[in-house]
N, C-alpha and C positions, 0 to 999 in steps of 0.2 A: 437171670433172663429177665429183661425188662420189657414189657409189652404195653402198647399204647391203643387204646380204644378210639375208634372213629365215631361219628355220630349215628352210625347203623350198627355199631358194635360188631362189624364184620370186617374180613380181609385186611388185617393190620400186619405190614411187614416189619420185621425187626432183623437187624443183622448183627452177629456176635461171632468173633473170631473169623473161622472159614465156613460159617454156614448162614444161610438166609433161611428165615423161616416165617410162616404165616400163622398168626393167632386169631382164632375165632371164639366168641364168647356166647355161650347160651344165656339168653336174656333172663331165664327162669332160675337156673341153678348158679349162675355167675361163675361157672368153671370155665377155665381155659383148655382149649385144645391145640397142641402145637403140631404143626404139619411142616415136615421138612421139604421144601420145594426145590432146593438147589444145594450143591454139596460144595466140595472144597474147590478153591480158586485153581483153575486151569491154566491160564496163560494172560499175559499182558501183550497187547499188540499196538504198533505204531503205525498210523496211516498218514495221509495227508490231510489238509483241513477240512475236506469234504468225505473222507472216508475211504478214498481210493489208494492206490499203490503210492507209498511215498516217494519224493523225488530224492535221488542219490547222487545228482551232479549239480552243483551250484557254483556259478561264476563268482569269484573274488569280489567282495563288496556288496553282495546281495543278501537278501534274507529268504528263508523259507519257514512256512509254519507247519507244525506236526501236531497230532493229537493221539493221545494214549487212551486205550479202552482195556477193561478186563473181561474175562469170561469164566463163569462158574460150571462145574460140572453138572450135568442134567439140565441145563439151560441153553437155549439158542440165542438168548439175548447178550449182547455186549454192552457195558456201560462205563461212565467215567468215575464211578464212586464204589468203594467197597470198604465196609466195616469201620467207617469213619477215618480211614487213612488217606492222607494225601498221596499223589504221584511224586516221586523224585526222578529227575534226568541227570543223566551223566554223559558226558562227552569223552572221546579218547584222547584228545589232545586240545587243551585249552588255548594253545597258541595258534591253532589254525581255525578254531571256530568258538564262538561264545554262544551261550543259551540264555534267553529271558523267558521267564515263567509266567503263565497266565492261566485263568480259568478258575472256577470255585474251588475245584479239587486238584488244582495244578497239572490239569490233563492236557494243557496246551504249551507247547515249547516253540519258540521262535528262535532259529539258529541263524546267526550271523556269520558269514564266511569271511575269514581275516587273512587267510595266506594259502598259497596253493599246496597241496597235498592231500592226503587221505586220512580222515578221522572216523570216528563212529559216535552213534548216539543210540541210548537205551533208555527206557523207562521202567521204574520199579514201583510196586505196591505190595504191601504185606510181604510175603516171602517170595513173590514171584518178580521175575524181571524179564524184559521182553529180549528177544535175540538182538545182539548188536546190529544196528543198520550201518553198513560202510557207506560213507558219504565222500565223494571225490570234490575236491575244489579246484576249478580249472581257472584259465586266464580270465581276466576281468573283461567286460564287454561294454560298449558304448551305450549311454543313457540319454545323450543329448548332442546336438550338432550345431556348431555356430560358423559364420563365414567371416574371415578376416580379409582386408577391412570391412567394416559392416557398411560403409558407403564410400565411394571414391569417384574422383572425376577423370576421365581418360580422353585425350585428344584422339579423334579419328586418325586412324593410322598407326597408332602406337599400340603397347602392351603393357599389362600389369599382372603381377603374380597374385592370384587369389589363394587363399589358404582355407581349408576346411579343418576345423579343431574339434575332436570328439572329447567329450567330457565322459571319463569312464566310471563305472559303478563304484571304484575304490577312490573316486574323487581325483584321479590323476587326469592328465590331458594328453592327447596324442595327435599329432599332425597326420591326417589321413587324406590329403589332398589328392594323392594318386590313387585312392581307393574308392572315391565317391563318384556319383553320376553328377556331372555340372549342368543342372536343368535351368533352362531360361527358355521364355515363350517367343523371342524375336531374335531368331537366328540371323535375320538380315542385318542387325545392328552390331552384333557380338558374336564372336566365335571363341570358344574355350576348349583348349585340348586336354587330353586325358589327365594331366599333372596339375592343372588350374591356371595355365597362362591364358588370360584373356586378351583378344585381339579386337580392338575397337574398329568397326568396319565403316561406320557413318555416325552422324549425330543422333541422339535420342537416349531415352531412359530405358534401362533393363533392370528387371528384378531377378536376381541370380539365386537359386535356392538348391544347394548341394543335397543329395540323398545319399546315405550310406546303407547298402542293402537294400534299396528301394526297388520295388517291382515297377512302379509306374513313373515315367518321366515325361515332361513337356516337350511338345513340338512348336513349331512357329504358328500352328493353328491350335487355339484354345480348346477347341473341342475334339481335336484328334491327339491321342495319347500313345506314347511309345510303351509297350508292356514287354517286361523282359521275361520270356518263357522258361529260362533257365534258372532264374534267381532263387526259387524255393525248390526246385527239383534236385535234392542233394545227392541222389544216387544215380544220376543220369550217366550214360556212357560218354566218352569223350565227344564233346561237340563244339561247333564253332558259335560264336554269339547269334542269338536267334531272338527276333523281336516281332510282335504283333502290332499291326497298325489298323485301326477302323476308322472309316469316313462316315459318320453319321449324316452328313449334309444331303440334300436332294440333288447336287450337282458334283462335277468332277472337282477334285481338289489337288493341289500340287503342294507337297511340303519337301523339307530338305532333312536329310538324314546325316547326322555326324558319323563319319566312318573311321576318323582317325588320320594320321599322316602316312601311315603304311598303305600301298596301293591294295585295294580289295575288289573281290567280285559280289555283285549282289544277286542273290538267287531267291525267287519267290516259290515257297512250298506251296501256295494256293493255285498259281497258274502253271506251275511246274516249268518255269523258264527263267533265265537270267534276265534281270533287269538293267544291269551294268556291269561292265567289266573294266578292270584296271583303274578304278577311281580312288581318290583319296580326298581327305578334308571333309567337304560337304557335297552330297549328291542329291539330285531331286528325285522325288518319288510321286508319281501320279497314282491316285486313287479314285476309282470309279465311284459314283453315288452309291451310298448304302453297301459299301463293300469293304472286304479287309485284304490284308497282305501279310504273309509271314516271311519276313526277310531274314535271311541268313547272311551274315557277313563273312565271307570266306577269303583268306589271304589270295592275292591274285596268282594265277598260272598254277593252281593244285591239280595234281593228276586225277583223271576221272575214271571212275569205276561203276558201271552200270548193269544192273540185273534186272529180271522182270518184276522184282518187287521194291527195290530201293535204288537210290543213287548215292554214291559216295564221292565226295571231293577231298583230296588229301587224306583219305583213309577215314573219313568220319561221314556218318549218314547225314544227309541233308533233307532227304525226300523219300518217304515210304510208299508212294503211290504215283507210277509214272504212266 
């Protein structure tokens, strides 16, 4: 047993094998008293980088950081260091994920998802190993989005195919032209259909910014935005496309709504009435000053089902207050 005395000759911690002890020294007799304050190594735990529940699903191409701690019997504290030993990390399948080690005691592991499948991760120190953490590597996800061509000249009355190219986490690229929102602020000059075909309506310059998975999109008024109310509601019941528009101006404003080529009925869940029926392409939306509209785009001529508490069009709820 080796003991190290601090400047006050008290409260010195030493670690040996599976014990932590505190040594105190009487300044007169120079005799040591050993106190066993924590016993055997109980377990090793893997958490996320902030000490919370570890992530168990990682898209291919991305990384995730994990931290290992140990705990001793008789102690409520967990730490990254035990008996001078460093942590070691083990993955179940090195073809699915690789691990980079960091931290003073190798208590940090950064896992890089390489391929689809399920692998495991565990940390070991001394004679104890954490329970294997099952990690599922899923399809890669987009990390950036570009528009091609990046600039072009189009004669009024003609069309051009725009393409949205997503760079994925695994460095591959995908054409996502049919999955993005084709946003631009001047719909009087340019119309873009859902698959990226742009129709030049009249002369002028237009900046087009496709958004993949975006909640907010532009309208032809820079202060009035279109907010997709279903975009992040992952567990919603079947519903028609629903958008919020708010007019912050002090006067009435009219904007245009892109409804696609298939005829639609426009229903406002705020005023509980249809705004337009059997429209396609671009439809006008009148917004009073400092007011909002929740516009539901319903395929035209859907059967109506009305009760005291809700309105259904085509079997889907569009209004809960009638």
